[in-house]
GUDRENVEX-556926 format. One line per 2 residues: number of its first residue (from 1); their letters; for each residue x, y, z of C-alpha. Coordinates in steps of 0.02 Angstrom, whole numbers, padded with zeros to 5 digits. Layout:
BEGIN
NUM) a) X:Y:Z | ... $
***
This chain:
BEGIN
1) mt) 00000:00000:00000 | 00074:00166:-00054 $
3) ll) 00048:00303:00073 | 00099:00451:-00034 $
5) tp) -00006:00599:-00084 | -00066:00575:-00264 $
7) qv) 00039:00674:-00387 | -00113:00731:-00486 $
9) el) -00187:00891:-00420 | -00369:00943:-00413 $
11) ps) -00421:01098:-00507 | -00375:01241:-00394 $
13) ap) -00517:01316:-00295 | -00540:01506:-00298 $
15) gn) -00471:01597:-00148 | -00607:01727:-00117 $
17) dd) -00789:01696:-00072 | -00863:01778:-00227 $
19) eh) -00759:01673:-00345 | -00793:01519:-00239 $
21) hk) -00981:01547:-00254 | -00963:01562:-00442 $
23) sl) -00862:01401:-00445 | -00998:01310:-00350 $
25) ls) -01132:01380:-00462 | -01036:01324:-00615 $
27) as) -01002:01152:-00541 | -01187:01128:-00502 $
29) rs) -01230:01155:-00686 | -01091:01052:-00765 $
31) ap) -01075:00864:-00775 | -00926:00787:-00685 $
33) ap) -00790:00705:-00789 | -00863:00537:-00844 $
35) aa) -00698:00445:-00835 | -00665:00501:-00656 $
37) va) -00841:00456:-00600 | -00831:00286:-00684 $
39) el) -00666:00250:-00596 | -00736:00300:-00427 $
41) tr) -00886:00186:-00457 | -00770:00043:-00504 $
43) ll) -00673:00064:-00343 | -00830:00075:-00237 $
45) fd) -00914:-00077:-00314 | -00776:-00205:-00329 $
47) gg) -00723:-00172:-00508 | -00763:-00315:-00626 $
49) ar) -00874:-00400:-00496 | -00993:-00253:-00500 $
51) er) -01118:-00323:-00623 | -01126:-00493:-00540 $
53) gh) -01129:-00431:-00362 | -01218:-00263:-00378 $
55) gr) -01288:-00238:-00552 | -01436:-00354:-00539 $
57) wr) -01496:-00277:-00376 | -01471:-00100:-00439 $
59) dl) -01575:-00142:-00593 | -01709:-00224:-00486 $
61) is) -01740:-00073:-00375 | -01752:00037:-00530 $
63) rd) -01925:-00036:-00561 | -02076:00075:-00529 $
65) tf) -02147:-00048:-00404 | -02011:00003:-00281 $
67) rh) -02057:00187:-00279 | -02137:00266:-00127 $
69) rp) -02324:00236:-00108 | -02412:00368:-00002 $
71) gl) -02553:00326:00117 | -02514:00143:00150 $
73) ta) -02553:00077:00324 | -02417:-00010:00424 $
75) ae) -02498:-00178:00386 | -02502:-00139:00200 $
77) ra) -02319:-00089:00201 | -02275:-00252:00289 $
79) el) -02369:-00351:00156 | -02280:-00253:00020 $
81) sy) -02111:-00303:00093 | -02153:-00485:00057 $
83) aw) -02214:-00444:-00118 | -02046:-00362:-00150 $
85) lr) -01958:-00513:-00074 | -02036:-00621:-00210 $
87) lv) -01965:-00505:-00343 | -01794:-00525:-00262 $
89) nd) -01817:-00713:-00266 | -01862:-00710:-00451 $
91) ta) -01708:-00604:-00487 | -01592:-00715:-00385 $
93) ga) -01620:-00862:-00502 | -01543:-00987:-00381 $
95) pe) -01586:-00928:-00204 | -01477:-01060:-00122 $
97) rl) -01325:-00991:-00215 | -01370:-00815:-00159 $
99) ad) -01378:-00874:00022 | -01207:-00955:00005 $
101) dp) -01119:-00809:-00083 | -01062:-00679:00046 $
103) ae) -01021:-00545:-00083 | -01186:-00553:-00175 $
105) la) -01288:-00569:-00015 | -01204:-00413:00056 $
107) al) -01232:-00322:-00110 | -01417:-00362:-00103 $
109) he) -01427:-00275:00066 | -01336:-00120:00002 $
111) wa) -01470:-00092:-00130 | -01624:-00159:-00040 $
113) ai) -01592:-00037:00103 | -01628:00116:-00004 $
115) vd) -01803:00056:-00053 | -01936:00166:00025 $
117) gg) -01821:00226:00163 | -01750:00054:00200 $
119) gg) -01824:-00066:00325 | -01953:-00191:00266 $
121) lc) -01877:-00273:00114 | -01702:-00275:00184 $
123) tv) -01761:-00351:00348 | -01863:-00495:00276 $
125) as) -01732:-00531:00143 | -01593:-00538:00273 $
127) ih) -01693:-00657:00382 | -01749:-00772:00241 $
129) yn) -01588:-00787:00141 | -01453:-00768:00273 $
131) lf) -01519:-00825:00441 | -01645:-00955:00384 $
133) lg) -01591:-01027:00217 | -01407:-00998:00256 $
135) sl) -01422:-01094:00420 | -01501:-01241:00329 $
137) ld) -01360:-01240:00201 | -01224:-01228:00335 $
139) hd) -01282:-01386:00421 | -01290:-01563:00354 $
141) gg) -01387:-01572:00191 | -01515:-01692:00125 $
143) rd) -01667:-01582:00151 | -01785:-01532:00014 $
145) ls) -01769:-01342:00009 | -01885:-01312:-00139 $
147) df) -02026:-01241:-00031 | -01905:-01108:00033 $
149) ts) -01811:-01071:-00127 | -01977:-01050:-00219 $
151) lr) -02049:-00947:-00074 | -02198:-01062:-00058 $
153) rv) -02143:-01047:00122 | -02053:-00894:00193 $
155) gt) -01914:-00929:00316 | -01884:-00842:00481 $
157) fl) -01760:-00860:00624 | -01805:-00874:00808 $
159) ct) -01659:-00854:00928 | -01673:-00711:01053 $
161) el) -01804:-00717:01188 | -01893:-00586:01289 $
163) eh) -01772:-00610:01433 | -01620:-00664:01332 $
165) gn) -01552:-00547:01198 | -01365:-00522:01200 $
167) da) -01351:-00672:01315 | -01442:-00785:01193 $
169) sa) -01331:-00931:01242 | -01433:-00935:01404 $
171) le) -01601:-00949:01314 | -01732:-01062:01393 $
173) tt) -01839:-01132:01251 | -01818:-01321:01256 $
175) ae) -01820:-01461:01129 | -01828:-01624:01225 $
177) ld) -01788:-01790:01143 | -01943:-01900:01147 $
179) pa) -01887:-02082:01167 | -02055:-02145:01108 $
181) tg) -02048:-02061:00937 | -01865:-02022:00916 $
183) gf) -01915:-01842:00882 | -01920:-01688:00992 $
185) vl) -02045:-01587:01093 | -02022:-01399:01072 $
187) ht) -02082:-01299:01221 | -02082:-01124:01295 $
189) ph) -02069:-01148:01483 | -02125:-00973:01537 $
191) ag) -02170:-00802:01469 | -01992:-00736:01477 $
193) aq) -01937:-00872:01356 | -02052:-00814:01216 $
195) kf) -01959:-00783:01055 | -01939:-00596:01028 $
197) mp) -01966:-00518:00893 | -01967:-00625:00736 $
199) nt) -02081:-00600:00585 | -02193:-00750:00622 $
201) sl) -02369:-00686:00581 | -02475:-00746:00436 $
203) tg) -02425:-00593:00336 | -02326:-00646:00183 $
205) gp) -02396:-00823:00175 | -02351:-00989:00257 $
207) ks) -02191:-00986:00359 | -02061:-01101:00433 $
209) av) -01930:-01057:00561 | -01760:-01108:00618 $
211) va) -01782:-01107:00807 | -01640:-01101:00932 $
213) ar) -01684:-01214:01079 | -01595:-01305:01219 $
215) ll) -01575:-01489:01176 | -01625:-01601:01321 $
217) vd) -01583:-01786:01318 | -01639:-01890:01469 $
219) gr) -01643:-01729:01569 | -01466:-01686:01517 $
221) de) -01436:-01512:01444 | -01330:-01531:01286 $
223) gv) -01332:-01346:01243 | -01423:-01242:01113 $
225) fl) -01455:-01311:00939 | -01563:-01260:00791 $
227) fl) -01725:-01346:00743 | -01823:-01328:00581 $
229) tp) -02001:-01292:00632 | -02156:-01263:00522 $
231) ls) -02256:-01119:00596 | -02405:-01096:00482 $
233) de) -02490:-01157:00324 | -02636:-01106:00214 $
235) ng) -02754:-01139:00360 | -02663:-01031:00486 $
237) lr) -02545:-01066:00631 | -02497:-01247:00667 $
239) pg) -02560:-01327:00830 | -02464:-01277:00985 $
241) ir) -02391:-01118:00909 | -02444:-00950:00979 $
243) vr) -02402:-00787:00891 | -02442:-00612:00954 $
245) rl) -02405:-00460:00848 | -02298:-00325:00923 $
247) pm) -02331:-00140:00891 | -02255:-00079:00727 $
249) rt) -02080:-00018:00767 | -01998:00132:00685 $
251) ga) -01892:00106:00533 | -01953:-00066:00480 $
253) pv) -02129:-00104:00418 | -02116:-00289:00465 $
255) dh) -02233:-00405:00558 | -02131:-00422:00717 $
257) cm) -02209:-00541:00843 | -02192:-00634:01007 $
259) ts) -02192:-00822:00977 | -02208:-00968:01096 $
261) fd) -02226:-01158:01085 | -02339:-01272:01187 $
263) rv) -02260:-01445:01175 | -02249:-01444:00986 $
265) pl) -02193:-01614:00916 | -02050:-01611:00790 $
267) pr) -01978:-01754:00687 | -01801:-01818:00712 $
269) sa) -01750:-01728:00552 | -01792:-01559:00629 $
271) ll) -01623:-01552:00718 | -01492:-01459:00616 $
273) es) -01333:-01560:00635 | -01152:-01541:00583 $
275) ah) -00980:-01574:00654 | -01021:-01465:00805 $
277) gr) -01154:-01588:00858 | -01237:-01749:00797 $
279) ld) -01359:-01857:00892 | -01348:-02044:00864 $
281) ae) -01490:-02170:00870 | -01458:-02204:01056 $
283) gt) -01472:-02020:01100 | -01286:-01988:01124 $
285) lh) -01218:-01822:01064 | -01056:-01824:00966 $
287) se) -00965:-01659:00943 | -00794:-01596:00892 $
289) lg) -00823:-01456:01018 | -00825:-01502:01201 $
291) nr) -00896:-01335:01256 | -01084:-01299:01250 $
293) rk) -01054:-01114:01218 | -00941:-01153:01070 $
295) rf) -01073:-01271:01001 | -01202:-01132:01014 $
297) lr) -01090:-01005:00927 | -01052:-01128:00788 $
299) si) -01237:-01166:00763 | -01281:-00981:00744 $
301) gr) -01128:-00944:00638 | -01238:-00853:00511 $
303) vt) -01242:-00706:00630 | -01067:-00658:00570 $
305) mg) -01128:-00649:00391 | -01276:-00552:00459 $
307) kl) -01156:-00420:00527 | -01088:-00397:00350 $
309) cm) -01267:-00384:00286 | -01314:-00253:00416 $
311) sg) -01156:-00154:00376 | -01196:-00161:00191 $
313) aa) -01374:-00103:00221 | -01314:00044:00326 $
315) ig) -01189:00093:00191 | -01322:00086:00055 $
317) at) -01439:00196:00156 | -01299:00319:00193 $
319) ra) -01248:00337:00011 | -01429:00365:-00040 $
321) al) -01454:00496:00096 | -01297:00589:00043 $
323) ai) -01346:00586:-00140 | -01517:00659:-00101 $
325) av) -01445:00793:00014 | -01308:00847:-00106 $
327) ry) -01429:00858:-00253 | -01552:00956:-00147 $
329) gg) -01415:01076:-00093 | -01369:01106:-00274 $
331) hr) -01541:01163:-00331 | -01611:01238:-00170 $
333) qv) -01589:01426:-00191 | -01562:01550:-00050 $
335) sg) -01526:01735:-00043 | -01350:01785:-00097 $
337) pr) -01238:01922:-00030 | -01306:02051:-00156 $
339) ag) -01484:02116:-00170 | -01589:02004:-00280 $
341) er) -01452:01871:-00297 | -01495:01687:-00274 $
343) ip) -01363:01554:-00241 | -01374:01368:-00203 $
345) vn) -01371:01325:-00018 | -01222:01213:-00058 $
347) ah) -01120:01372:-00083 | -01111:01393:00106 $
349) rs) -00973:01304:00201 | -01093:01278:00347 $
351) hh) -01200:01174:00227 | -01077:01084:00114 $
353) gp) -00945:01057:00250 | -01045:00927:00349 $
355) ll) -01099:00841:00188 | -00920:00828:00125 $
357) kg) -00864:00757:00292 | -01008:00633:00276 $
359) la) -00950:00588:00101 | -00773:00555:00163 $
361) ta) -00844:00444:00299 | -00960:00353:00178 $
363) ya) -00816:00312:00061 | -00714:00251:00210 $
365) mt) -00861:00146:00270 | -00878:00067:00098 $
367) fl) -00693:00025:00080 | -00684:-00047:00257 $
369) hr) -00836:-00155:00220 | -00752:-00223:00063 $
371) ta) -00597:-00267:00165 | -00698:-00354:00301 $
373) ld) -00803:-00447:00172 | -00650:-00506:00076 $
375) gw) -00567:-00564:00236 | -00719:-00661:00295 $
377) tt) -00746:-00740:00124 | -00565:-00797:00123 $
379) hr) -00551:-00858:00302 | -00725:-00915:00357 $
381) td) -00674:-01096:00329 | -00489:-01069:00366 $
383) pd) -00414:-01217:00460 | -00309:-01092:00559 $
385) pe) -00425:-01037:00701 | -00324:-00879:00733 $
387) rq) -00346:-00813:00555 | -00530:-00858:00560 $
389) ae) -00553:-00770:00727 | -00461:-00615:00664 $
391) ae) -00573:-00606:00509 | -00728:-00626:00616 $
393) rl) -00669:-00492:00736 | -00643:-00367:00595 $
395) va) -00821:-00403:00535 | -00886:-00361:00708 $
397) va) -00779:-00205:00729 | -00827:-00144:00556 $
399) ks) -01012:-00175:00587 | -01011:-00071:00746 $
401) wi) -00915:00074:00672 | -01006:00075:00505 $
403) tw) -01182:00072:00578 | -01141:00204:00708 $
405) qa) -01067:00317:00574 | -01217:00284:00461 $
407) re) -01334:00345:00596 | -01235:00505:00618 $
409) vt) -01218:00543:00433 | -01400:00508:00388 $
411) ve) -01461:00619:00530 | -01348:00758:00463 $
413) cr) -01419:00734:00288 | -01596:00748:00354 $
415) er) -01554:00906:00448 | -01469:00986:00297 $
417) cg) -01629:00965:00197 | -01744:01049:00322 $
419) aq) -01928:01017:00353 | -01962:00938:00182 $
421) al) -01846:00795:00230 | -01967:00745:00368 $
423) fa) -02091:00680:00239 | -02080:00494:00204 $
425) an) -02086:00523:00016 | -01907:00587:00026 $
427) gl) -01841:00438:00122 | -01720:00538:00228 $
429) se) -01821:00534:00389 | -01836:00345:00380 $
431) fp) -01653:00304:00346 | -01594:00347:00524 $
433) qy) -01740:00249:00597 | -01696:00097:00494 $
435) ie) -01513:00111:00538 | -01559:00105:00722 $
437) gt) -01610:-00074:00688 | -01442:-00116:00609 $
439) vt) -01354:-00049:00764 | -01443:-00183:00867 $
441) ae) -01468:-00325:00742 | -01346:-00472:00737 $
443) gd) -01269:-00416:00900 | -01287:-00251:00991 $
445) nt) -01145:-00137:00939 | -01080:-00103:01113 $
447) vi) -01084:-00286:01161 | -00990:-00347:01007 $
449) sv) -00866:-00203:01029 | -00836:-00257:01209 $
451) ka) -00802:-00435:01149 | -00680:-00370:01017 $
453) aa) -00598:-00258:01146 | -00566:-00403:01264 $
455) em) -00491:-00508:01125 | -00379:-00366:01066 $
457) lf) -00325:-00319:01240 | -00257:-00491:01280 $
459) ae) -00180:-00521:01109 | -00001:-00479:01067 $
461) qp) 00007:-00319:00965 | 00164:-00254:00879 $
463) pp) 00205:-00073:00919 | 00161:00055:00785 $
465) gp) 00299:00085:00659 | 00404:00244:00652 $
467) ld) 00329:00405:00590 | 00418:00432:00425 $
469) sp) 00362:00595:00344 | 00419:00768:00289 $
471) ag) 00456:00893:00425 | 00354:01045:00474 $
473) aa) 00184:01091:00406 | 00193:00960:00268 $
475) ql) 00171:00824:00399 | -00015:00855:00417 $
477) te) -00051:00848:00231 | 00044:00684:00207 $
479) pg) -00076:00536:00219 | 00057:00414:00279 $
481) hl) 00100:00525:00426 | -00083:00548:00474 $
483) rg) -00109:00360:00463 | 00037:00338:00582 $
485) ll) -00041:00460:00704 | -00202:00357:00706 $
487) ar) -00099:00202:00744 | -00024:00293:00893 $
489) ae) -00196:00345:00953 | -00249:00162:00956 $
491) si) -00089:00116:01049 | -00120:00253:01178 $
493) wr) -00291:00184:01221 | -00227:00004:01224 $
495) dr) -00094:00052:01350 | -00222:00144:01457 $
497) ar) -00341:-00004:01455 | -00204:-00127:01503 $
499) tr) -00146:-00014:01643 | -00323:00002:01711 $
501) lr) -00344:-00185:01701 | -00186:-00217:01801 $
503) qg) -00239:-00090:01932 | -00412:-00167:01955 $
505) ps) -00463:-00259:02114 | -00408:-00440:02120 $
507) gd) -00545:-00568:02147 | -00679:-00462:02063 $
509) pv) -00668:-00487:01874 | -00821:-00379:01839 $
511) ar) -00747:-00232:01934 | -00578:-00256:01849 $
513) wn) -00657:-00256:01677 | -00768:-00107:01720 $
515) ga) -00612:-00009:01761 | -00535:-00048:01592 $
517) ss) -00686:-00059:01477 | -00705:00126:01435 $
519) aa) -00524:00138:01377 | -00539:-00030:01288 $
521) le) -00691:00029:01190 | -00597:00186:01138 $
523) mv) -00457:00071:01079 | -00582:-00025:00970 $
525) sa) -00651:00137:00901 | -00476:00196:00855 $
527) ha) -00439:00026:00778 | -00595:00034:00668 $
529) rl) -00544:00205:00603 | -00367:00146:00572 $
531) ra) -00428:-00004:00472 | -00547:00110:00376 $
533) ad) -00400:00228:00338 | -00297:00081:00275 $
535) af) -00438:00025:00162 | -00462:00203:00098 $
537) ld) -00276:00226:00063 | -00273:00060:-00028 $
539) av) -00417:00118:-00139 | -00322:00278:-00180 $
541) dr) -00171:00173:-00225 | -00278:00066:-00343 $
543) as) -00355:00214:-00435 | -00290:00216:-00612 $
545) ep) -00381:00367:-00686 | -00287:00528:-00639 $
547) ga) -00439:00635:-00599 | -00517:00501:-00490 $
549) ra) -00352:00470:-00401 | -00332:00654:-00360 $
551) ll) -00512:00673:-00302 | -00508:00514:-00198 $
553) gr) -00341:00564:-00124 | -00408:00730:-00062 $
555) lc) -00564:00647:00007 | -00453:00523:00098 $
557) ll) -00351:00668:00167 | -00511:00746:00233 $
559) fl) -00555:00583:00321 | -00381:00570:00397 $
561) lq) -00381:00751:00454 | -00551:00730:00536 $
563) et) -00496:00577:00631 | -00330:00656:00682 $
565) sa) -00418:00814:00743 | -00534:00710:00853 $
567) rs) -00381:00633:00938 | -00268:00786:00940 $
569) gd) -00272:00806:01129 | -00201:00633:01161 $
571) ll) -00075:00650:01020 | -00018:00817:01088 $
573) ah) -00003:00750:01265 | 00106:00606:01206 $
575) gh) 00219:00715:01099 | 00157:00657:00929 $
577) ls) 00087:00829:00883 | 00154:01001:00923 $
579) pd) 00043:01143:00987 | 00063:01232:00821 $
581) qv) 00008:01077:00726 | -00147:01059:00835 $
583) cs) -00190:01241:00802 | -00166:01216:00615 $
585) lp) -00284:01066:00598 | -00449:01164:00582 $
587) gl) -00377:01272:00444 | -00311:01121:00350 $
589) vd) -00482:01038:00358 | -00560:01198:00294 $
591) dv) -00438:01207:00149 | -00479:01030:00094 $
593) lr) -00666:01066:00107 | -00641:01218:-00006 $
595) el) -00550:01110:-00134 | -00680:00972:-00132 $
597) ap) -00839:01077:-00131 | -00852:01098:-00321 $
599) hm) -00836:00909:-00341 | -00978:00852:-00228 $
601) ga) -01084:00806:-00379 | -00950:00688:-00446 $
603) lv) -00929:00606:-00277 | -01114:00563:-00262 $
605) ea) -01136:00521:-00445 | -01007:00383:-00418 $
607) fd) -01132:00300:-00301 | -01219:00246:-00461 $
609) lp) -01395:00265:-00391 | -01526:00225:-00523 $
611) aa) -01604:00375:-00608 | -01775:00298:-00577 $
613) fl) -01743:00301:-00390 | -01681:00480:-00386 $
615) dg) -01818:00539:-00505 | -01946:00476:-00380 $
617) vp) -01875:00575:-00233 | -01944:00753:-00230 $
619) la) -01795:00827:-00137 | -01672:00758:-00264 $
621) ns) -01753:00851:-00409 | -01768:01033:-00457 $
623) gs) -01949:01055:-00501 | -01988:00897:-00600 $
625) vs) -02060:00811:-00446 | -02133:00896:-00294 $
627) la) -02207:00845:-00130 | -02376:00895:-00202 $
629) dy) -02363:00743:-00316 | -02362:00635:-00160 $
631) al) -02504:00722:-00068 | -02653:00620:-00012 $
633) pa) -02825:00657:-00086 | -02912:00811:-00017 $
635) e) -03034:00781:00125 $
***
């Protein structure tokens, strides 16, 4: 990875405000260089794999059926999510291949998340293809999957319970081996063990579930396994199954429910088996893992892929929100400095500054996601457990950072577009609400960050390399030097966390960890940003078109300057920055914003959002579509 500033320069930005306003006005009317935009798109969407992994889903959501429909009730929107799921299934061609292809499955989530503000389609698709069908594929085969691949039956996944969320390994639903039949009896022992909050209603048609339950054999607890369980058919719910709808939650028009089982009989084939656990004819469990917790984690291994899906969905929503906000800022006119003058709101640094910072973050999010996805695809079946664990940890760290950043950026986009952005027709108000779900889904962000922090804290870590860069002011415009500063920020927090851990009270592990956890979480946060910076710098290095390389290089510099500024106090205290350098950081950020402002259109055009999608969003258009077109009939 080359950590040098690209040699190609951006067109120089005017130095005075009047000329800068004229530059922005001109940029808003002119098309960006097609070659540069095409190269940025190639880098964002995996180059030659774009058409296979992204093209089909981009084309799918271009259809009119995916445009916003005003006036639908929550129940109608939930039903529509399943209608859209069937279109996804038709497009997939071979749904079992989709479920087993991490890159294409993650790509589906990136595009499905932008449909009608995200939420419904992305949620039911993630559950059906990844958690349900993927779990069936990951365990021993031999089942007829045609009902699920044809969507004659929709799949869902029942793991967490009302009283067991992040501690799902302690769940209490039981599946007891019945010696008389050789099958199992699935049971919910009390109200707190109800499954919370799967999409198990009759909406969407007949459904089956993969249910996580504690396997009991002769009263012996063998740990949590998965069981394939039919929930409903054309006549309604199956005997012994109780489903209660939950109130519609924000950000996802899906039929979330509470689900319980009253001694539901299951056949012997219901148990999902693999090397982590097989039950022989005598009722003896054979496993390559001697630990019940490890068996549970192996059985729900699809949750790791789910983290990649949630990250992809958050990225897709973020890019859509930025595209809408930037386009709106280009055609929304406000009063200029002279009487009677009108200028685009994007001309103001207070407006385009936050959006450009969001764009830098969105590009970093995308490149980090690609790195985590590639690592997991390569190492998910790696015989070396350390490499596999490292790839899984990066997936978790990336998911936490990406979804948290997505929430922040989409809220900023909504705010930059004012009151009109509150209307559902524009999507912006629903993106942050949907992203709230990705923050919690497939592992609460804080919890999975704590797990990653503990693993990193006890692992051997090489010290950061030497800071090799030009002297003086040039240091803070040299990407390699800024990257080195971020590495030192991570090291600072690691040392603090280890010190706090050593100083904690002996004999009280919770108190010892509490003393270190805040610093350890800051270490994970710094690590995520460092890995994102590495992925961003690698993308700059791979850019072959000069204009794209220059533009991407400056955007990367903006990202690095932002992250360095946020850690300048620690870096100053440890002698890695001088007082003069700390004072110069705000001005350097402002200079890069001034350079990038005329190129906002190119940066969002590279997101390759379908014209049909943007044409249907009132805020993204200058007069051709208005909110009046989405108004309900007069009373």
